[in-house]
N, C-alpha and C positions, 0 to 999 in steps of 0.2 A: 773722331775726326779731329782734324786739327780746327782751332778755335773758328767755330762757325763754317768749316770746309766737310768734306765728303765723309761718309762713314769707314772706320777702318774694320778690323777684323772683330766678330762680335765677342766679346768677354765675357765671361763666367761670373756674374756679380753674385758674391756670397755674403750675407752679414754676418757677422763673428757673432755668437751668441754667449750667454753667461759660462756655459759649460767649458767653451773655448776659453774665455778668458781666466777661469780659475786654473785650468791646466796648461796654461802659458803656452797655447798652441795658435800664434796668430797665422793670418792667412800671408804667404809671402810672395804675393803676385805682385810684379811692379809691371806697369803699362808705358809704352811709349817707347823713347830713345832712352834705351838701356845699355846701349852698345857702348864699348869703352870706360864703362864705369868700374872703378876699382871694388876689390871684393868687400873690402870694409866700407865703402858707400854704400853699397847694395844692403849691407847687414844694417846698416844706420836707418836707411830709408824702409827696410823691412819691417824694424822696429817700430814704426810710425803707427803701424796696424795696432800697438798694445795701447796707442793713446787714446785719451777719451776728452771729449770737449764737455763743459758746461751747458746746459739746455738753454740758458739764458744769453750765451755768449757766440758771436758769430766762430771765433778762435779766441783760444785762452792766449794771454801774453806768452806764455812761455812755449807753448807749440808753434807761435809764429815767431819766437826768437830762433826756434831749431829748425824751423823751416828755413828761415833766409840765411842761416849758418850753412846748410846741405846747399843750398842753392848756388851761394857766392864761392863755396869750395868747387863745385861740379862745372859751375858756367851754366848751368841749365836751368831754366822755370822748373818749379817742382810745385804740383798740385795735390789738393786732397779732394776728394767728394767725401763729404759728411753725411752722415743722416742725419734724423731731428733728435735722435737720443743721443746724438754726440760719438756713436761709435767713427769708426774710419771704413769706409768701404771701398775705396780706391786709393792708390797711390801713384800719381802721374808723373812720369819724367816726359820733359820736352826739349827745345832747344833754347838758344839766349832770347830768342823773342815769340816762341810760339809754344804750344803746348797740346800733345795728342791725347784726344778722347775717344776711345773706344765706344760700342754700341752699347747702350745702357739696357738694363730691364724695362719690363714694360712697367708703366707709372700707376700707382695705387689708386683706387677709388674711379678710375676711367679717364679719358683724354682731357676730360675739362676741369680738373685739377691738378694743382702742382705737384712737382713729382715727389717729393720729399726729399730731396737732395739737396746741397750748396757745393757751390766749388770756390775753395779758398787756394790760390796760386800766388808765385813770387813774380815780382818785374824788377828785373835786375838793373835797368837803367831808371827806376824809380818814375816811371811813365804811369800815364792816369790809365783807367779802364780802356781798352780798345774796342774798335767797330766787332771784332771778332768774338771779343769777351762778352758784348751786348747781345750778338747773334745768339753763341750758344745758349744764353740766358733765356732767349725767346723758344729757339727751335727745342730746347730741352727742358722747357719748362720747370728751368730750377728755382728753389726758393730764393736764391738770391747769387750773384757772383761777387767772391772780392778778391782785391790784389793787395797781396803785403809786397809795399817800397823797400828795396835792400839797399842800403847805402853803401860804399866805397870801402868797409871795413866789415862787410858780411852781417852787419846789423839791420833790425827790422827796424822801422821808424814809423809811417803811415799806414794806415787800411783804410782802404776805399770799397765800398759796397753798393751795391744797384741791384734793383729789385723791378720787377714786373709791375706796372702801371694797372693797376686795377680798372680804373673806368676807361672810356672810350677817347682816345686822346684828340685834341683839337687841332686847327691849324697851326703848322711849325711844331707842334709836339711829337713826342716819341711815345712807344709803348713802354718805357721805361722810367725808371727815377734813379737818378744817380745821387748818393747822401754824400755832404761834405765828408773829408777825411779828417780821421779822428787818430790819435796815436795810439800803436800799438799797445806801448805798455799798460793803459788804462782805455780801453773801447768801450766809452759810453753810448751802448746799443744794447737794447733788449731784443735780442732777435727772435726768442720764442712768442713775443709780445707783436711783433711785427709780422711775423708769416700768420699767427692765428687774424689779424686784422686784414692782411691780404685775401685771405681764404673767405674771410665774412664778407668783404666787399663784394667780390666775386660772385659768392652764393647770393646776395643783396639784388646785385644788377642783373641774375636773371629773369628772376618772376617780372620784372618790369619790360624785358625785351620779349618775353615769352608767354603767352597766355594759358593758363592753369590746364585747357582743355586740349591745349597740342599735343597730339599722338603721333608716333612713328618718328621717322627719321627728320632731322633738321640737318640744314644745308647752307653753307656759303655758294653764292654763284660769281663767278669769275671769267671775265673777259680779257682776252689779251688780243689787240687789233691793233694794224696800223690805219684803219677806217678813221670819219670824222666821228666825234664824239655823240650826234643824233644818229648817226647809224648804228654805231657801237650799242647806244640805249635801245634803240628800237629791238636789237637782237638779244638783246640782255631781258628784255620786257617778255619776249615769246620764251625765253627759257625758263623764266617764271611761270608762266603759263604752264609750260610742259613738266616742271617741276610740281607745280599744283594737281597736274593731272596722273601723275605718278605716286600719288598721296605723298610727297614731301614739303615740309613746311621751310619756303626761304626764310632767314633770316636776316640775311644781309647781301648786297650786291656791291660788286667791286670791279672797277675797269682800269685797266690798266693799259696805255697808249704810247707803243716805242716802234721804231723805224726797223730796228733789227731783234729778233725772236732770240731769246736765251736758249740754246738748242739741248740744253740738260734740263730746265725747269719749265720751257716756256715763257715764264713770267719773272720778272728782277727777284733779286733776292731780297732787295729790302723791300719789295711790295710783298714779298711772301712770308718777311716776317712779320710785315701787318696783317696777312690773314692769319697766321698760328696765333699770333696776341687775340684778334677778333673771334676766333673758333673757343679758345679759352676764355674769355669773357660772356659769350653767348651759349657755352655748354653743346657746340656743335662737333661732331665727330666724322661730317661729309663734305668734299668740295667738290661741286659741279664746274665744271671747264665749260665754255660755249662752243671752245676750239675742238678739234680731233686731236686727242695725245697719241702719240706713238708707244709701244711699250716700254722704251727706255725712260722716257719722263714719266710715266706712270710709276715706275717704280722709284725713280729718283724722289719725285713728290712725296711718295707715300714713305720712304724710309726717312726723308728730312723731316716730314712734319708729323707722322705718326697717325695721319688723318686716313679715312679712306676717300679716294679719289676716282673719279669717272669723269666722262666726258660727255658731250651731247649727243654721239651716237649711241653709246652705252645706255642715257637716259630714254631715248627714244625707242630702242630695242626692250628696254623693261615696259614701256607703257605699251608696246605691241604685245607683249608675253601676257601682261593683264587683262585685255582687250581682247584678246582672240578666242571666239567662243567654237567654232566649227574645228571639225578635224584638220581640215587643211590651211586653216589659219594657224593651228598649231604645229603644224608641221613647217610652216614657211618661217614662222617666227625663229622654231627653235633652229632651222638651218640656218637663219642669219645671225643668230647669238653665237653658234660653232664657229661660224667663217669668221666673225669678229674676234672669237677668244683664240682662235687657233695660233696667230704669230704672236699672242700674248703667254703663251704657256713657257714663259721663260724661265721659271724657278726651278732650279736643278739641283737635285739633292743627291749625290754619289752613296750617301749612307744608306739610302732606302733601294739603291741597285739588287736586281735578282743575282744572286750567286751561285754558279752552275760547278760542277765538279767534274772529274774524269781526266785521263790526260789528253792534254792539250784543249782542254777545256777550263780551265782554273781561272778565277778572276773574276771582275764585275761583269754583268750580265747586263741585259737591257736596263737602262737606268727609269726612272720614274716619268722623267722627262719624256722620253722616247716611247712609253707606253700610252702617256696621255697623249700624245699627238696623233700616233698611230689609233687609238679610241677614237679621237675625234674626228679622223678622216676617214675612219669606217662609219661611224654614225652618220656623217655628213653623206656619204654614199648611199648608205641605206634610205634615208630621208629623201634623196634626189631620184629614188626607183620609187617610192610612195606617191612623190609628187607627179611622177610620168603617169602613173595611174588615174590619178586626181585630173591630169589634163586629159587623159582619154575619155574620162566620164563625163567632164565638162564639155569636152569637143561634140561628145554624141546628143547632149542637149542642145548646144549651139547649132549642130546639123540640123535639128528639127526646125529649129527657128528659121534657116536659111530656106528649107524645103516648104517650109509655109507661105516662105514670101515674105515675112514679117521685117519692117525696118527695124533697125535696131537704135536706139538714141541711149548714150553714155552720160551720166554727169560726172563732171571733173570740177577740181575746183583745189582751193588752198584748203587746208583743215578748219573746222571748225567756221566756215564761209556760209553752210546752209544746206549742203546737199540732201542729207537725211531729211530734212524738214521740207524741203520742197516735195521730196518723191512721197511723201505722208502726204501734203496738200494736194497733189495730183492724183492720187491713186486710193485715198482713203486708207493708207496703210498702216501698220503700227511699228515701224521701225524704230528703233531706240534711238532716241534724241537728247544730247545732254550740251551744257555750256563747257564743252571742255576737248581739248585738241584729241584726235583720234578716238572718239566716243564710239565709232563703229568702225570695223576692218574688213569684216566679211560682204564679200558683193552680195546684193540683193536684186531681183528683176522682178517685174511686174508689168502686167499687159495693160495697153492704155487705148481708149477709144476716143478718138477725136469728134467733133460734133460731124462732119462731113463721112460718117460710117469707115475712117480710116483708122486701122488697127496698128500699133506698134508697140516693142518691146523697149520697156525704158530701165536703166540699170545705173543703181548706184553703186561707185566705187570708193576705193580707200581713198582717203585725202592726202595731198601733197605738202611738202612743207620744203622752205629751202635749204639747200645741200642734203638734200635725201641721201642716207648711206646708200652706196653703190650696192654694198651687198645685200641689202633689204629690198633694193630695186628687183636684184637677181633672184633673190628668195620668192616675192611675189610676182613673179613672171607668170606663174599660172593664173592666178588673180587679173593682173593685167590684160592677159590675154583677150579678156571680155572687150577691151578696147579697140584691139584688133578688127573685129568684126562689126563695129559700131558704123554706123550708114552717118551718125550725126551726132556730135559732141556739144553738149550744153556746157559752158565753162562758168560756173558761179562764181560771182565775186562779193566779197562782203565789202559794200561801198563803204560803210560807216569807217572802217579801219582806216586811219589816216595812212599808213603806206600800203594802201589797195594797190597803187599801180606797180610795186616792186613785188608784191603777191601775184599780179597776174603776171609779172615777167616770168617769175620762180616756174608758175606752172607751163606757159608757154615753154622754158627750156626743158622742161621733163618731157612734156607732150611731144616735143621734137627729139629728143633723145630717145624715146620709144619710136620713130619713126613714123608718128600718127599728123606730123605738120600738115598733110594735105588734105586732110578730112576736113568737111566743112563743120563751122562753129558757130552756135548763138551765144553771143556774149549776153549774161544775165547780172545785172546790179541787184543784188539784194539786200533786205535790210533798208528799205528808201525811206520808211517811217522816221529812219534815225539821223537822217541827213536833212540840210536846207535844200528846198526844194529847188532853190536858182541854181545851187552848186548840182544837185542831181541832175537837171536838164544840161547843163553845160557839157557834164560829163557822157551824158547817153548820146549827144551830138558828136563830141569829140571822138569816141570810141565806138559809136554804131552799135551800142547795147541795146537790152530792154530794161527796164528798171521794175521790180517786184518786191513784194513783200512775202516772204514765204510762208508765213504765218497768216496770211488774208488771203482769200481763195479770190475775192474781188478784184484783186491786182494781176490778176494770172491770164486775163484775157489776151494783152498784148502775146505776152509769152506762146500762149497757146495758139494764134495766130501765127505767128513767126515760126514754129515746129510746124505745123502743118503745110505752111508754103515750102518749107525745105522738103520736107517727106513728099510732096507732091511732084518737087523738081528730080527727088530723087527717082522716084517712080516711073516719072516718063520717061527717064534716061535708062532705065532697065529694060533690056530687051524681055519680048513677048514669053510668056511661059508656055511649053507645050502640051498636050494633052499627056506626053508620057511621063513629064515631070510631076502633072497633079496626081496621076496615078501611083508613082512611085511616091509621093508626099502621102496619100491615103493607106499605102501599104507599108508604111515605115512601123517598125514595133517601138514600144515605148520600152525605155532602158529599165535596169531594176529599180532606180534610184525615182524614176518619174519625174514630173514636171513641178516639182517639189518648191523650185524658187520663183514660179511665176504664179503670181494670183490670177483669179478670176478678171474676165474682162469690166473695163469700169468706164463710163461714159461719160465725158464732159460736157456740161451743157454752159 
């Protein structure tokens, strides 16, 4: 990459071993701007691979002198990537003010360690370390970056060194430290001691950040938004909950508010360097963005930071994949994941192309990319066929309810608002309940009998969340069809959530998007025991809702009356059944799956 810039062609990095050195077989690869160099200059640059630097020095005085002379004569910056054992790993040739750094090999010991390489290069104008130099230091996680100042006669004057700052920088501080310049002829700097102290400090800082019992992935959560800080913080708090639900431990959250989005990285490059430093300090190899990333942004972020990168949509899909229990739910989740993955199959490798033979058929065949895309589309098609069968079976069960003339009440609401808890309390059921987002995905139906001997079917559905991925809604169409047959919707709201009105609006938008806006709704304010009674009364009057605590059966009487009144209105509006309809109901065969999703009738007193 140009200093702090985009990646170039991947270079094959090879460390010269002792046998190569004894046999005099240096690696003769020069990287960067080598066009126009004289053959004699190339040979002198290639001979740099024979050199070795003492362990305790950033660069030896004689090597810095030779580097300055070569740079002065060629009019270009010359750089060396040196390993910790002092061998030269790469010789880099740049322009008068920049240097080309090819892709480097994977770093040793994981992404939370320094790479074990240092960059030493020349500055022809005796300028200090530039911002690009410091960005390279951070993004490549180098041991250090050093600049050799070249005077007007081709001599090496001063050596300036910068290294990563191991602790978390404070206000006005950066994530690196620039040491005072030292003379090239007598660089008083213990490089080996410096690197060892940096890694020791990084290692010591991690236990203070991460508890010893933390297992699984650790992540930094990032939000890039133009919204106000309060809205951004609330959205990021929800992302933290999603991460916990998925089994990921968030170690830090970062918000960047900007007017214009960076089309390449989404986030600004300066803020991205802070994230890379924080990942190094915390031992993190996963970034989660609160905004949806397009495929090119994921690729750019991954290539630049060498960290795994996912967005909010992919995190939600991962949670759904963990939580899906039924065959139907697993099909729907897999289909949503494949639809999300399809446009992101952008890694093309012609070396793995299938070759064909014969006259007129020679040359590269179908590439791996094309094979993966075709297989993904075939799998999506197969899953869609399976979902059609699921819809058919579910439709048969729904038709039995319709012929029984039982009203259907569907519970909707924001995830973790208490929908499953309410179903359990109303019907004495044992549906899984957890204080996590999307604890249950599969719909559950139970029969419910009111005190006036009215019987209904009550159904719990998957929870909603703001900006629910469209592919997920499409994939869960079979499940959400339960809402189409609902005669009444119970909109459960967590009144204890400070942003409950925004959650209500998000659910209303999704319900309207499913063309369910005309159905009657009973607004239910759950968790009334967690808020001030005066505030609760004000919100009930303002929105016309019913206040309950889903954990307390004694608070459900107003809700039961409200549901019963709505059901009576619905039944009065229905046309009377004919004797033929009743006969058809009695003769209806039970499907092979039977009414497994409905429990025995329960009476509410």
